[in-house]
C-alpha positions in Angstrom: 0.1 -0.1 -0.2 1.1 3.7 -1.1 2.5 5.3 2.1 0.1 8.1 2.7 1.6 11.8 1.9 1.7 13.9 4.8 2.1 17.6 3.2 2.8 19.4 6.7 5.9 17.5 7.3 5.6 16.8 10.9 6.8 13.4 12.3 3.5 13.5 14.8 1.8 16.6 15.1 3.4 20.5 15.5 3.1 20.1 19.6 5.1 17.1 19.6 7.7 18.2 16.6 8.1 21.6 17.9 8.1 20.6 21.5 10.3 17.8 21.2 12.4 17.6 17.9 12.7 21.1 16.9 11.9 23.3 19.8 14.5 22.5 22.5 17.3 22.9 19.5 16.4 26.6 18.7 16.0 27.4 22.1 19.5 25.7 22.8 20.6 28.5 20.0 19.0 31.4 21.9 20.2 30.6 25.4 23.9 30.0 23.7 24.0 33.3 21.5 22.9 35.2 25.2 25.8 33.6 27.1 28.4 36.4 28.6 32.1 34.5 27.7 33.3 32.4 29.7 30.2 31.3 32.0 30.8 28.0 34.0 28.1 25.2 34.5 26.5 24.4 37.7 26.7 21.3 39.3 22.9 20.8 38.9 23.2 22.3 35.1 26.3 19.8 34.3 24.1 17.0 35.8 21.1 18.0 33.5 22.8 18.6 30.1 25.6 16.2 30.7 24.6 13.1 32.2 21.0 13.3 31.6 20.4 14.3 28.0 24.0 13.2 26.6 24.6 10.1 28.3 20.7 9.3 29.1 20.4 9.7 25.3 23.1 7.2 24.5 21.1 4.6 26.9 17.7 5.3 24.9 19.4 2.8 22.0 19.4 0.3 24.7 15.7 0.8 24.8 15.0 0.7 21.3 16.8 -2.4 20.8 15.6 -4.6 24.1 11.8 -3.4 23.4 11.9 -3.9 19.5 11.5 -8.0 19.4 12.3 -7.8 15.5 14.7 -10.9 14.0 18.3 -9.7 15.1 18.0 -7.1 17.4 18.6 -8.9 20.2 21.7 -10.3 19.0 22.8 -7.5 18.0 22.1 -6.0 21.3 24.7 -8.7 23.4 27.2 -9.2 20.4 28.2 -5.7 19.3 28.9 -5.0 23.1 31.3 -7.3 23.5 32.7 -6.7 20.6 33.2 -3.2 21.0 34.6 -4.2 24.1 37.2 -6.2 22.9 38.4 -3.8 20.2 38.5 -0.9 22.5 40.6 -3.1 25.2 43.0 -3.7 22.1 43.7 0.1 21.1 43.9 1.1 25.1 46.9 -1.7 25.1 48.2 -1.3 21.7 48.2 2.6 20.9 46.2 4.3 23.9 47.8 8.0 22.5 44.9 7.3 19.2 42.4 6.5 21.7 40.4 9.6 22.3 41.6 11.2 18.6 39.8 7.9 17.1 36.6 8.5 19.9 36.1 11.8 18.6 36.6 11.3 15.2 34.1 8.4 15.6 32.1 11.2 17.6 31.9 13.7 15.0 30.8 11.6 12.4 28.1 9.8 14.2 26.4 13.3 15.2 26.7 14.8 11.5 24.8 11.5 10.3 22.2 11.3 13.1 21.1 15.2 11.7 20.7 13.5 8.1 19.4 10.4 9.2 16.6 11.9 10.8 16.0 14.0 7.8 15.3 11.6 6.5 13.1 9.6 8.6 10.9 13.4 8.1 11.2 12.3 4.2 9.8 9.0 4.9 7.2 10.1 7.3 5.8 12.5 4.2 5.7 9.3 1.8 8.8 10.9 -0.1 10.5 8.4 -2.5 14.4 8.5 -2.8 15.8 10.3 -5.6 17.9 13.5 -6.6 15.2 15.3 -4.2 16.9 13.0 -1.6 20.3 13.2 -2.2 19.8 17.1 -2.6 18.5 17.1 1.0 20.7 15.0 2.3 23.7 17.2 1.1 22.3 20.3 2.7 22.4 18.3 5.9 25.9 17.7 5.5 26.5 20.8 4.5 24.8 21.8 7.6 27.2 20.8 9.9 30.4 19.6 8.1 31.3 23.2 7.1 31.1 24.1 10.8 33.4 21.2 11.8 35.7 22.4 8.9 35.8 25.7 10.3 36.5 23.9 13.7 39.2 22.0 12.5 41.1 24.9 10.2 40.7 27.3 13.5 42.2 25.3 16.5 42.7 25.4 18.8 39.4 27.0 20.4 38.4 27.7 23.7 35.9 24.2 23.8 36.9 20.2 22.8 35.1 17.7 22.1 36.2 14.9 24.8 39.6 15.9 25.8 42.0 18.5 24.9 43.8 17.5 21.7 41.2 14.9 20.7 40.4 16.9 16.9 43.6 16.5 14.8 45.5 19.9 14.0 46.9 21.5 11.1 44.0 21.7 8.3 44.5 24.8 5.9 41.6 27.3 6.1 41.6 26.3 2.2 39.8 23.5 3.0 37.2 25.1 5.4 36.5 27.5 2.0 36.3 24.6 -0.4 33.7 23.0 2.2 31.9 26.8 2.4 31.7 26.3 -1.3 30.8 23.4 -1.6 28.2 23.9 1.0 26.7 26.9 -0.6 26.0 24.5 -4.1 24.1 21.5 -2.0 21.7 24.5 -0.4 21.2 26.1 -3.3 20.2 22.7 -5.2 18.2 21.6 -2.1 16.4 25.1 -2.0 15.6 25.1 -5.8 13.8 21.9 -5.3 12.1 23.1 -2.1 10.9 26.1 -4.4 9.8 24.1 -7.2 7.7 21.7 -4.7 5.3 25.1 -4.3 4.6 23.5 -0.4 6.2 24.0 2.9 7.1 20.7 4.5 7.3 22.8 8.0 9.0 19.8 9.9 11.1 18.8 7.5 12.7 22.7 6.7 12.8 23.4 10.3 14.7 20.3 10.8 17.3 21.7 8.6 17.5 25.5 9.8 17.3 24.4 13.0 20.5 21.9 12.6 22.4 24.9 10.7 21.5 27.2 13.6 23.2 25.2 16.1 26.0 24.4 14.7 26.9 28.0 13.0 26.2 28.6 16.8 27.9 26.6 19.1 31.2 26.1 16.4 31.7 29.0 14.3 29.7 32.2 16.1 30.7 31.5 19.9 34.2 30.6 20.7 32.7 29.3 24.4 32.5 25.8 26.1 28.9 26.0 27.6 27.9 27.3 24.4 29.1 24.5 22.4 28.2 22.5 25.0 24.4 23.6 25.2 23.8 24.0 21.2 25.6 20.3 20.4 24.1 18.3 23.7 20.5 20.0 23.5 20.2 19.5 19.6 21.4 15.6 20.2 20.1 14.3 22.5 16.7 15.6 23.5 15.1 14.9 19.3 17.0 11.2 19.8 15.1 10.3 22.8 11.9 11.7 21.8 12.2 9.3 18.4 12.5 6.9 20.3 9.8 6.8 22.6 7.2 8.7 19.4 8.4 5.3 17.8 8.3 2.4 20.6 4.8 4.0 21.6 3.4 3.7 18.1 4.8 -0.1 18.1 2.5 -0.7 21.7 -0.5 1.3 20.5 -0.3 -0.7 17.4 -0.1 -4.0 18.7 3.4 -4.3 17.7 5.2 -7.0 19.4 7.4 -5.2 22.4 9.0 -6.5 25.4 7.6 -3.9 27.8 4.1 -3.5 28.4 1.8 -1.0 26.2 1.3 0.7 29.8 4.5 1.6 30.3 4.2 3.8 27.0 1.7 6.3 28.3 1.6 8.1 31.1 3.0 7.5 34.5 4.5 4.3 32.8 6.3 6.6 30.5 7.9 8.5 33.6 9.6 5.7 35.0 10.9 4.3 31.2 13.0 7.5 31.6 13.4 7.3 35.0 15.0 4.0 33.7 17.7 5.6 31.5 18.3 8.6 33.8 19.3 6.1 36.7 21.7 3.9 33.8 23.1 7.4 32.8 23.7 8.5 36.2 25.5 5.3 36.9 27.4 5.2 34.2 29.0 8.8 35.2 29.2 8.4 38.4 31.7 5.2 37.3 33.4 7.5 34.9 33.9 10.3 37.6 35.6 7.7 40.4 37.5 5.4 37.6 38.8 8.6 35.2 38.2 12.4 35.5 37.3 12.5 39.6 36.0 16.1 39.1 32.0 16.0 40.6 32.9 14.2 44.1 30.0 16.8 45.3 27.7 14.7 43.2 29.0 11.2 43.3 30.8 11.3 46.4 34.8 10.9 47.1 34.9 7.0 47.5 38.2 5.7 45.8 37.0 3.1 44.1 40.8 2.1 42.8 41.8 1.6 46.2 38.7 -0.7 47.3 39.5 -3.3 44.2 43.1 -3.1 45.2 42.2 -3.9 48.6 39.9 -6.6 47.5 42.2 -8.2 45.3 45.4 -8.1 47.4 43.3 -9.5 50.0 42.9 -12.4 48.4 46.4 -13.3 48.6 47.7 -10.9 51.5 45.4 -10.6 54.9 47.3 -7.3 55.3 47.4 -5.5 51.9 50.2 -3.3 51.2 49.6 0.0 50.2 51.3 1.2 46.9 52.3 4.8 47.4 54.1 8.0 45.3 57.2 10.2 47.2 53.8 12.1 48.5 52.2 9.3 49.8 49.4 9.4 47.5 48.6 6.1 45.5 47.4 6.5 41.8 46.0 3.2 39.9 48.7 2.4 36.5 48.1 4.2 33.4 46.9 1.0 32.4 44.3 0.3 34.9 43.1 3.9 33.8 43.0 2.7 30.3 41.0 -0.4 31.0 38.6 1.9 33.0 38.3 4.1 30.0 37.8 1.4 27.5 34.9 -0.5 29.4 33.3 2.5 29.9 33.0 3.9 26.3 31.3 0.7 25.5 27.7 1.8 25.8 28.7 5.2 23.5 30.7 3.3 21.0 27.8 0.8 20.8 25.4 3.5 20.2 27.5 4.7 17.7 27.4 1.6 15.5 24.1 0.8 16.3 22.6 4.1 15.2 23.5 3.5 11.6 21.8 -0.1 11.7 18.8 0.3 14.0 17.0 3.0 12.0 17.1 1.5 8.2 13.5 1.8 7.5 14.2 0.1 3.8 15.3 -3.2 5.5 12.7 -3.0 8.4 8.8 -3.2 7.2 7.9 -2.9 10.6 10.2 0.2 11.4 9.0 1.6 8.1 5.1 1.9 8.8 6.1 3.1 12.5 8.2 6.0 11.1 4.6 6.9 9.2 1.6 8.6 11.4 -1.4 6.4 11.0 -4.1 7.3 8.8 -6.6 9.2 10.7 -9.5 7.5 12.0 -13.1 9.2 13.2 -13.6 6.9 16.0 -10.1 6.8 17.4 -9.5 6.5 20.8 -7.2 9.2 22.5 -3.7 8.2 21.2 -1.0 7.9 24.1 1.8 10.1 24.7 4.4 10.6 22.0 1.8 9.8 19.3 0.4 13.6 19.2 -1.8 13.0 16.2 -2.1 12.5 12.4 0.4 14.3 10.5 
């Protein structure tokens, strides 16, 4: 059956799309533009922005996999993290100086690809076929995010970093940015020509492109500020992703699809429990990062020294009175390889999310997902839709 066209271009409806997919990005850009330089982030702000949004959206991928009973999804959920862990540990043991650079480049590609991917979800929801128009639109989105990244790489160092200082490669000539900007202008002109010829607005699709471009240019090019970059980058990436997962899974439940979670969890108080589970997993992961690696947020995660607890536990198996190794100043620190092992293991959810994000949203290969990404046809006597299903587009 042919897909029902959605002239308005919403994934679900104006309230859902503007409230969760597009509006948060525009608000983050407005706040970032108004921020004075070098403003710090409070502990509560860091918890909301970095832990609950940035880390929390990573665990939404696990939610998507574990609730979807489609063939192959459960196998990926079990085997891919194991393969990722082996790969990351190998990198830390063999070429640890490449670790953060590789992570940063993988993250950049993932962030750019997600913007393009959600744009294609908007096209699918509108029933638009693949073809030259789709390729121009895809190119416009790559340019919207890619050209600011070329500016960043050709203007290092900046007053913000992706993960750690020096993780992005320096030395890209400024000429690369100008070539990229010229190619980006061609992509935008080609897409704009197609949109003009269509003689109709597609509000969700068009605002998604504009909001994404505004986020990258505000956070990377216009503002040379750590908080402005973090705010635009994290909000524009994390909030729409969680919203899309909730939308798809609530539709799966409402339409009687196979799910590992009961339908009640996708509406009202049940949905709050699902989100609370994501936040709990994010908080736990970040607590382990802070105790094993960063040790920067004792006010939030406490000051217990997990390395010493592990040392005492392991040493106590062989020596009733374990001797605590110390440096000249009396402060013991774990070996670099021990920290590297912790970094590799704690990075598994994040890298698994990067890889799975390119697999679990392929609607062409998954007819069930393809149907869930399209709004349901309107019904005259339909019951009230669950949360996440704001109404037909």
